[in-house]
C-alpha positions in Angstrom: -10.3 33.8 17.9 -9.5 30.1 18.5 -12.5 29.0 16.4 -11.3 31.3 13.6 -7.7 30.0 13.8 -8.8 26.4 13.7 -11.2 27.1 10.8 -8.3 28.5 8.8 -6.2 25.4 9.8 -9.0 23.2 8.6 -9.2 25.0 5.2 -5.5 24.7 4.7 -5.6 21.0 5.6 -8.3 20.5 2.9 -6.0 21.8 0.3 -3.0 19.8 1.5 -5.0 16.6 1.7 -6.5 17.1 -1.7 -3.1 17.6 -3.2 -1.9 14.3 -1.8 -5.1 12.6 -2.9 -5.1 13.8 -6.5 -1.4 13.1 -6.9 -1.9 9.5 -5.9 -5.1 9.1 -7.9 -3.5 10.4 -11.1 -0.6 8.0 -10.6 -2.9 5.0 -10.1 -5.0 5.9 -13.2 -1.8 6.1 -15.3 -0.4 2.8 -13.9 -3.5 0.7 -14.5 -4.7 2.7 -17.5 -8.0 3.5 -15.6 -10.1 6.4 -16.8 -10.0 9.6 -14.7 -13.8 9.4 -14.4 -13.6 5.9 -12.8 -11.0 6.9 -10.3 -13.0 10.0 -9.5 -16.3 8.2 -9.1 -14.8 5.5 -6.8 -11.6 6.4 -5.0 -11.9 10.1 -4.7 -15.7 10.1 -4.2 -15.5 7.7 -1.2 -12.4 9.4 0.2 -13.7 13.0 0.0 -17.1 11.9 1.4 -15.7 10.3 4.6 -16.7 13.4 6.6 -20.4 13.0 5.6 -20.2 9.2 6.4 -18.8 9.9 9.9 -21.2 12.7 10.5 -24.2 10.4 9.7 -22.9 7.5 11.8 -22.1 9.8 14.8 -25.4 11.6 14.6 -27.4 8.3 14.5 -25.5 6.9 17.4 -26.5 10.0 19.4 -30.1 9.3 18.3 -29.9 5.8 19.7 -28.8 7.4 23.0 -32.0 9.4 23.1 -31.2 12.7 21.3 -32.8 13.1 17.9 -30.1 14.1 15.5 -32.0 12.9 12.4 -31.9 16.4 10.9 -28.2 16.5 11.0 -28.0 13.3 8.9 -30.6 14.4 6.3 -29.4 18.0 6.3 -25.8 17.2 5.8 -26.5 14.7 3.0 -28.8 16.9 1.0 -26.8 20.1 1.8 -23.5 18.5 0.7 -25.1 17.3 -2.5 -26.3 20.8 -3.3 -22.9 22.2 -2.4 -21.1 19.8 -4.7 -23.3 20.3 -7.8 -24.3 23.9 -7.2 -21.3 25.5 -5.5 -18.4 23.3 -6.4 -19.4 22.5 -10.0 -20.4 26.2 -10.4 -17.0 27.5 -9.2 -15.0 24.9 -11.1 -17.2 25.4 -14.1 -16.0 29.0 -14.3 -12.7 27.6 -15.5 -14.5 25.4 -18.0 -15.6 21.7 -18.2 -15.6 20.0 -21.6 -18.7 18.0 -22.5 -18.7 14.2 -21.7 -19.5 11.3 -24.0 -23.3 11.1 -24.1 -23.4 7.3 -23.8 -22.2 7.6 -20.2 -25.2 9.7 -19.1 -27.6 6.9 -18.5 -25.9 5.2 -15.5 -25.2 8.6 -13.9 -28.8 9.8 -14.4 -30.2 6.5 -13.1 -28.3 6.5 -9.8 -28.3 10.3 -9.3 -32.0 11.0 -10.0 -33.2 7.4 -9.1 -31.4 7.8 -5.7 -33.2 11.1 -5.1 -36.5 9.5 -6.0 -35.9 6.6 -3.6 -34.9 9.1 -0.9 -38.1 11.1 -1.5 -40.3 7.9 -1.6 -38.9 6.6 1.7 -39.4 10.1 3.3 -43.1 10.5 2.4 -44.3 9.2 5.7 -41.8 11.3 7.6 -39.5 8.3 8.7 -36.8 6.4 6.9 -36.8 3.0 8.6 -33.8 0.7 9.2 -35.0 -1.6 6.4 -35.2 1.4 4.0 -31.8 2.4 5.1 -30.4 -0.9 4.2 -32.2 -0.6 0.8 -30.4 2.7 0.2 -27.1 1.0 1.1 -27.9 -1.8 -1.3 -28.6 0.7 -4.1 -25.1 2.2 -3.6 -23.6 -1.3 -3.7 -25.3 -1.8 -7.0 -23.8 1.5 -8.2 -20.3 0.3 -7.3 -21.0 -3.0 -9.0 -22.1 -1.2 -12.2 -18.9 0.8 -12.1 -16.8 -2.4 -11.8 -18.6 -4.3 -14.5 -18.8 -1.5 -17.0 -15.7 0.4 -16.2 -14.8 3.1 -18.8 -11.4 2.6 -20.4 -8.6 5.2 -20.2 -8.7 5.6 -23.9 -6.4 4.8 -26.8 -3.6 7.1 -25.8 -0.1 5.8 -25.1 0.4 4.7 -21.4 1.8 7.4 -19.2 4.6 6.6 -16.8 3.2 6.8 -13.2 4.7 9.6 -11.1 5.0 7.5 -8.0 5.8 3.9 -6.9 2.8 1.8 -5.8 3.8 2.0 -2.1 4.1 5.7 -2.3 0.6 5.9 -3.9 -0.9 3.9 -1.1 0.8 6.2 1.5 -0.4 9.3 -0.3 -4.0 8.0 -0.5 -4.1 7.0 3.2 -2.4 10.2 4.4 -4.6 12.3 2.1 -7.8 10.7 3.3 -6.8 11.2 7.0 -5.8 14.8 6.4 -9.1 15.5 4.6 -11.1 13.8 7.3 -9.4 15.8 10.2 -9.4 19.0 8.2 -13.1 18.7 7.3 -14.0 18.0 10.9 -12.1 21.1 12.0 -13.8 23.2 9.4 -17.3 22.0 10.0 -17.0 22.0 13.8 -15.8 25.5 14.1 -18.0 26.8 11.3 -21.0 25.5 13.4 -19.6 27.3 16.4 -19.9 30.6 14.6 -23.3 29.7 13.2 -24.6 29.0 16.7 -24.3 32.7 17.6 -26.9 33.6 15.0 -29.5 31.0 16.2 -29.7 28.8 13.1 -31.9 25.6 13.3 -30.3 22.2 13.4 -31.5 21.5 9.8 -30.3 24.8 8.5 -26.9 24.4 10.2 -26.6 20.9 8.7 -27.7 21.8 5.2 -25.8 25.0 4.9 -22.8 25.0 7.3 -22.1 21.3 7.5 -23.1 20.8 3.8 -20.8 23.6 2.7 -17.9 22.5 5.0 -18.1 18.9 3.8 -18.1 20.0 0.2 -14.8 21.7 0.6 -12.8 18.5 -0.1 -14.6 18.2 -3.4 -13.9 21.8 -4.2 -10.2 21.4 -3.4 -10.0 18.1 -5.5 -11.9 19.6 -8.4 -9.8 22.8 -8.7 -6.5 20.9 -8.4 -7.6 18.3 -10.9 -8.7 21.0 -13.4 -5.4 22.9 -12.8 -3.6 19.7 -13.8 -5.7 19.2 -16.9 -7.6 16.1 -15.5 -11.2 17.3 -15.8 -12.5 13.7 -15.7 -11.2 13.3 -12.1 -13.1 16.4 -11.1 -16.4 15.4 -12.8 -16.2 11.8 -11.6 -15.5 12.9 -8.1 -18.5 15.2 -8.0 -21.0 12.8 -9.6 -19.7 9.9 -7.5 -19.9 11.9 -4.3 -23.5 12.9 -5.0 -24.6 9.3 -5.6 -22.9 8.5 -2.2 -24.5 11.4 -0.4 -28.0 10.6 -1.5 -27.8 6.8 -1.0 -25.0 5.7 1.4 -25.1 8.6 3.9 -28.8 8.5 4.8 -28.7 4.7 4.4 -26.0 4.4 7.0 -27.8 6.8 9.3 -31.1 5.0 9.0 -29.6 1.6 9.4 -28.2 2.6 12.8 -31.4 4.5 13.9 -34.6 5.4 12.0 -34.4 9.0 10.6 -37.2 11.5 11.2 -37.5 13.6 8.0 -39.1 17.0 8.3 -41.7 17.9 5.6 -39.7 20.8 4.2 -37.0 18.3 2.9 -39.6 16.9 0.5 -40.8 20.4 -0.6 -37.6 22.4 -0.6 -34.3 20.3 -0.5 -35.1 17.4 -2.7 -36.8 19.3 -5.5 -34.0 21.9 -5.7 -31.4 19.1 -5.7 -33.3 17.4 -8.5 -33.3 20.6 -10.5 -29.5 21.3 -10.1 -28.8 17.6 -10.8 -30.8 17.6 -14.0 -29.1 20.8 -15.1 -25.6 19.5 -14.3 -26.3 16.3 -16.3 -27.7 18.3 -19.2 -24.8 20.7 -19.3 -22.1 17.9 -19.1 -23.6 15.3 -21.3 -26.3 16.8 -23.6 -24.8 20.1 -24.4 -21.8 20.3 -26.8 -20.6 23.4 -24.9 -20.0 21.5 -21.6 -20.0 24.0 -18.7 -18.8 27.5 -19.4 -19.2 30.7 -17.5 -23.0 31.1 -18.1 -23.9 27.6 -17.1 -21.6 27.8 -14.0 -23.2 31.1 -12.9 -26.7 29.5 -13.2 -25.6 26.6 -11.0 -24.1 29.1 -8.5 -27.3 31.2 -8.5 -29.5 28.2 -7.7 -27.2 27.2 -4.9 -27.3 30.7 -3.4 -31.1 30.7 -3.8 -31.2 27.4 -1.9 -29.0 28.8 0.9 -31.2 31.9 1.2 -34.3 29.7 1.4 -32.7 27.4 4.0 -31.6 30.3 6.2 -35.0 31.9 6.2 -37.4 28.9 6.0 
């Protein structure tokens, strides 16, 4: 009963933290006339992915101490990415996403699919070395640099009066990040406790349970942003989070301790993530429809198929 109670507390905390985070992000975007997509890809993406970053660092420190927690790092990174584009984008897409300007697809495709290709290439021999980990971190730094150098404008609309003062924005951001971090930890920890009763493997727990739990902040942020009519925040958050999960999370883990990558990651997880990423990019940037109910249900179906394979493989 205690695990169930703390799990509910964690879920409630995710919503509360997301509300603070989105409120501050919208105010910042309005004050500096930044695009919603830019705020989503940088501020919200890093903030909502702090649980994955801390999981990777903690697991790799355990590996240094003699316990192999590599599967936790790889499973949580890939599982979280699948959760964000399959589950979160699928659920949020049921409410509708407008198509995005096609000119912006190239950078997102380069880092999303290129990051996956790099992760697959480094995993071919079954080990991601420290040097390769630093290379993944360097790729993420290049992504942040590209966002800073070619930052999308907020548009030609009249400036909107910010809803908060700068100091209040900063407080909301810090408190929101902290609440999300603690809430995600509660959610993941006690979800894993339940999963242990059914005898799931470390990779399956990481990919499904931790991946799902660490995707809940993105789900909260996406739904709240959509409810407020700021779809760019939602899309930017999801795409930015996926770049971070495929580059920075395994990069940090491998930089601390080399990661042992099981063969099924190359044959199951990465190909399915590449499929859902390609579909998401196509729906958002190449289709004039954007994401409506049929596209959303397809993404959800692929995610459920992935979960089914992961739980039985």
